[in-house]
C-alpha positions as YAML, in Angstrom:
chain: A
units: angstrom
residues:
- id: 1
  name: GLN
  ca: [-10.06, 109.24, -36.12]
- id: 2
  name: LYS
  ca: [-13.66, 108.88, -37.30]
- id: 3
  name: SER
  ca: [-14.77, 105.83, -39.19]
- id: 4
  name: ASN
  ca: [-16.56, 105.93, -42.54]
- id: 5
  name: ASN
  ca: [-19.79, 105.14, -40.69]
- id: 6
  name: MET
  ca: [-19.92, 108.35, -38.63]
- id: 7
  name: THR
  ca: [-18.87, 111.61, -40.25]
- id: 8
  name: LEU
  ca: [-20.46, 115.06, -39.98]
- id: 9
  name: GLY
  ca: [-23.02, 113.83, -37.46]
- id: 10
  name: THR
  ca: [-24.69, 111.34, -39.78]
- id: 11
  name: PRO
  ca: [-26.10, 108.20, -38.14]
- id: 12
  name: LEU
  ca: [-24.48, 104.80, -38.37]
- id: 13
  name: ILE
  ca: [-25.41, 102.81, -41.45]
- id: 14
  name: SER
  ca: [-26.09, 99.12, -41.13]
- id: 15
  name: PRO
  ca: [-23.97, 96.59, -43.08]
- id: 16
  name: GLU
  ca: [-27.08, 95.48, -44.98]
- id: 17
  name: PHE
  ca: [-27.63, 99.02, -46.19]
- id: 18
  name: ARG
  ca: [-24.01, 99.45, -47.25]
- id: 19
  name: ALA
  ca: [-24.09, 96.16, -49.17]
- id: 20
  name: ASN
  ca: [-26.85, 97.22, -51.56]
- id: 21
  name: GLY
  ca: [-24.94, 100.20, -52.98]
- id: 22
  name: ARG
  ca: [-27.53, 102.86, -52.15]
- id: 23
  name: ILE
  ca: [-26.43, 106.30, -51.06]
- id: 24
  name: GLU
  ca: [-28.59, 107.67, -48.23]
- id: 25
  name: ILE
  ca: [-29.66, 111.32, -48.35]
- id: 26
  name: TYR
  ca: [-30.47, 112.84, -44.95]
- id: 27
  name: GLY
  ca: [-32.86, 115.70, -44.31]
- id: 28
  name: GLN
  ca: [-35.05, 115.19, -47.38]
- id: 29
  name: HIS
  ca: [-38.24, 114.20, -45.55]
- id: 30
  name: GLY
  ca: [-38.54, 116.54, -42.57]
- id: 31
  name: LEU
  ca: [-40.23, 119.85, -43.35]
- id: 32
  name: CYS
  ca: [-39.88, 121.62, -40.03]
- id: 33
  name: ASP
  ca: [-36.54, 120.38, -38.72]
- id: 34
  name: GLY
  ca: [-34.48, 123.03, -40.53]
- id: 35
  name: SER
  ca: [-31.58, 120.66, -41.17]
- id: 36
  name: ASP
  ca: [-29.62, 120.67, -44.39]
- id: 37
  name: VAL
  ca: [-30.01, 117.99, -47.02]
- id: 38
  name: THR
  ca: [-26.79, 115.99, -46.96]
- id: 39
  name: VAL
  ca: [-25.35, 112.72, -48.25]
- id: 40
  name: ALA
  ca: [-24.34, 109.90, -45.91]
- id: 41
  name: ARG
  ca: [-20.57, 109.62, -45.79]
- id: 42
  name: ALA
  ca: [-20.51, 105.83, -45.48]
- id: 43
  name: MET
  ca: [-19.12, 104.40, -48.68]
- id: 44
  name: PRO
  ca: [-21.24, 101.57, -50.09]
- id: 45
  name: ALA
  ca: [-19.43, 98.24, -49.90]
- id: 46
  name: ILE
  ca: [-19.71, 97.79, -53.66]
- id: 47
  name: LEU
  ca: [-17.45, 100.82, -54.15]
- id: 48
  name: GLU
  ca: [-14.76, 99.86, -51.63]
- id: 49
  name: GLY
  ca: [-11.50, 99.20, -53.43]
- id: 50
  name: ARG
  ca: [-12.77, 100.92, -56.58]
- id: 51
  name: VAL
  ca: [-12.95, 104.46, -55.24]
- id: 52
  name: SER
  ca: [-10.48, 105.99, -52.81]
- id: 53
  name: THR
  ca: [-11.65, 107.61, -49.59]
- id: 54
  name: SER
  ca: [-10.60, 111.06, -50.80]
- id: 55
  name: GLN
  ca: [-12.50, 110.58, -54.09]
- id: 56
  name: TRP
  ca: [-15.56, 109.41, -52.16]
- id: 57
  name: ASN
  ca: [-15.39, 112.40, -49.79]
- id: 58
  name: ARG
  ca: [-15.01, 114.78, -52.75]
- id: 59
  name: PHE
  ca: [-18.02, 113.13, -54.41]
- id: 60
  name: CYS
  ca: [-20.06, 113.53, -51.20]
- id: 61
  name: ASP
  ca: [-18.99, 117.18, -50.90]
- id: 62
  name: ASP
  ca: [-20.06, 117.81, -54.50]
- id: 63
  name: LEU
  ca: [-23.43, 116.15, -53.84]
- id: 64
  name: ASP
  ca: [-23.91, 118.18, -50.65]
- id: 65
  name: ALA
  ca: [-23.29, 121.37, -52.62]
- id: 66
  name: ALA
  ca: [-25.71, 120.25, -55.34]
- id: 67
  name: LEU
  ca: [-28.38, 119.44, -52.73]
- id: 68
  name: LYS
  ca: [-28.22, 122.84, -50.97]
- id: 69
  name: PRO
  ca: [-31.12, 124.23, -53.09]
- id: 70
  name: ALA
  ca: [-33.26, 121.30, -51.88]
- id: 71
  name: ALA
  ca: [-33.33, 122.75, -48.36]
- id: 72
  name: LYS
  ca: [-34.53, 126.08, -49.74]
- id: 73
  name: MET
  ca: [-37.16, 124.33, -51.87]
- id: 74
  name: ARG
  ca: [-38.36, 122.49, -48.79]
- id: 75
  name: LYS
  ca: [-38.99, 125.85, -47.07]
- id: 76
  name: VAL
  ca: [-40.86, 127.15, -50.13]
- id: 77
  name: MET
  ca: [-43.03, 124.02, -50.13]
- id: 78
  name: LEU
  ca: [-43.75, 124.45, -46.42]
- id: 79
  name: GLY
  ca: [-44.78, 128.04, -47.06]
- id: 80
  name: GLY
  ca: [-47.10, 126.90, -49.84]
- id: 81
  name: MET
  ca: [-48.60, 124.21, -47.66]
- id: 82
  name: ILE
  ca: [-49.42, 126.83, -45.03]
- id: 83
  name: ALA
  ca: [-50.55, 129.57, -47.44]
- id: 84
  name: LEU
  ca: [-52.92, 127.40, -49.49]
- id: 85
  name: PRO
  ca: [-55.43, 126.60, -46.70]
- id: 86
  name: ILE
  ca: [-55.29, 130.17, -45.40]
- id: 87
  name: THR
  ca: [-56.01, 131.51, -48.90]
- id: 88
  name: PHE
  ca: [-58.87, 129.04, -49.28]
- id: 89
  name: VAL
  ca: [-60.46, 130.10, -45.98]
- id: 90
  name: VAL
  ca: [-60.13, 133.82, -46.80]
- id: 91
  name: PHE
  ca: [-61.64, 133.49, -50.29]
- id: 92
  name: THR
  ca: [-64.43, 131.27, -48.97]
- id: 93
  name: ALA
  ca: [-65.27, 133.81, -46.27]
- id: 94
  name: ILE
  ca: [-65.26, 136.67, -48.78]
- id: 95
  name: SER
  ca: [-67.54, 134.66, -51.11]
- id: 96
  name: PHE
  ca: [-70.05, 133.91, -48.36]
- id: 97
  name: ILE
  ca: [-70.07, 137.51, -47.14]
- id: 98
  name: SER
  ca: [-70.57, 138.95, -50.62]
- id: 99
  name: PHE
  ca: [-73.30, 136.39, -51.38]
- id: 100
  name: ALA
  ca: [-75.07, 137.18, -48.10]
- id: 101
  name: MET
  ca: [-74.94, 140.92, -48.78]
- id: 102
  name: SER
  ca: [-76.21, 140.60, -52.36]
- id: 103
  name: SER
  ca: [-78.96, 138.18, -51.28]
- id: 104
  name: LYS
  ca: [-80.07, 140.55, -48.53]
- id: 105
  name: LYS
  ca: [-80.38, 143.38, -51.06]
- id: 106
  name: SER
  ca: [-82.39, 141.15, -53.42]
- id: 107
  name: PHE
  ca: [-84.80, 140.08, -50.70]
- id: 108
  name: ASP
  ca: [-85.17, 143.63, -49.31]
- id: 109
  name: ASN
  ca: [-86.35, 144.85, -52.72]
- id: 110
  name: TRP
  ca: [-88.73, 141.92, -53.24]
- id: 111
  name: ASP
  ca: [-92.27, 142.97, -52.48]
...
């Protein structure tokens, strides 16, 4: 039987972390790892005795379902981060080329 500290491959959570009542969300910072955004299954110590394990697991499942679009948004943001510099370089190159061609025509006709 798995303990509350290790479920669905989530890392162990220190007692200090559990004591402050925060709920850890995994996978929210890495852009290229491709992992899902999930909630840590370790119940904060402040909730022990107030919420049953089944209620806590149901809550975590609901949060995991609500966080699924975050993984897709992360991919969209990564695409934007890659597309923006490429677009900048292409438009800059087109601007320089068009300026060079129009300047050449102006100087060729200047006598």
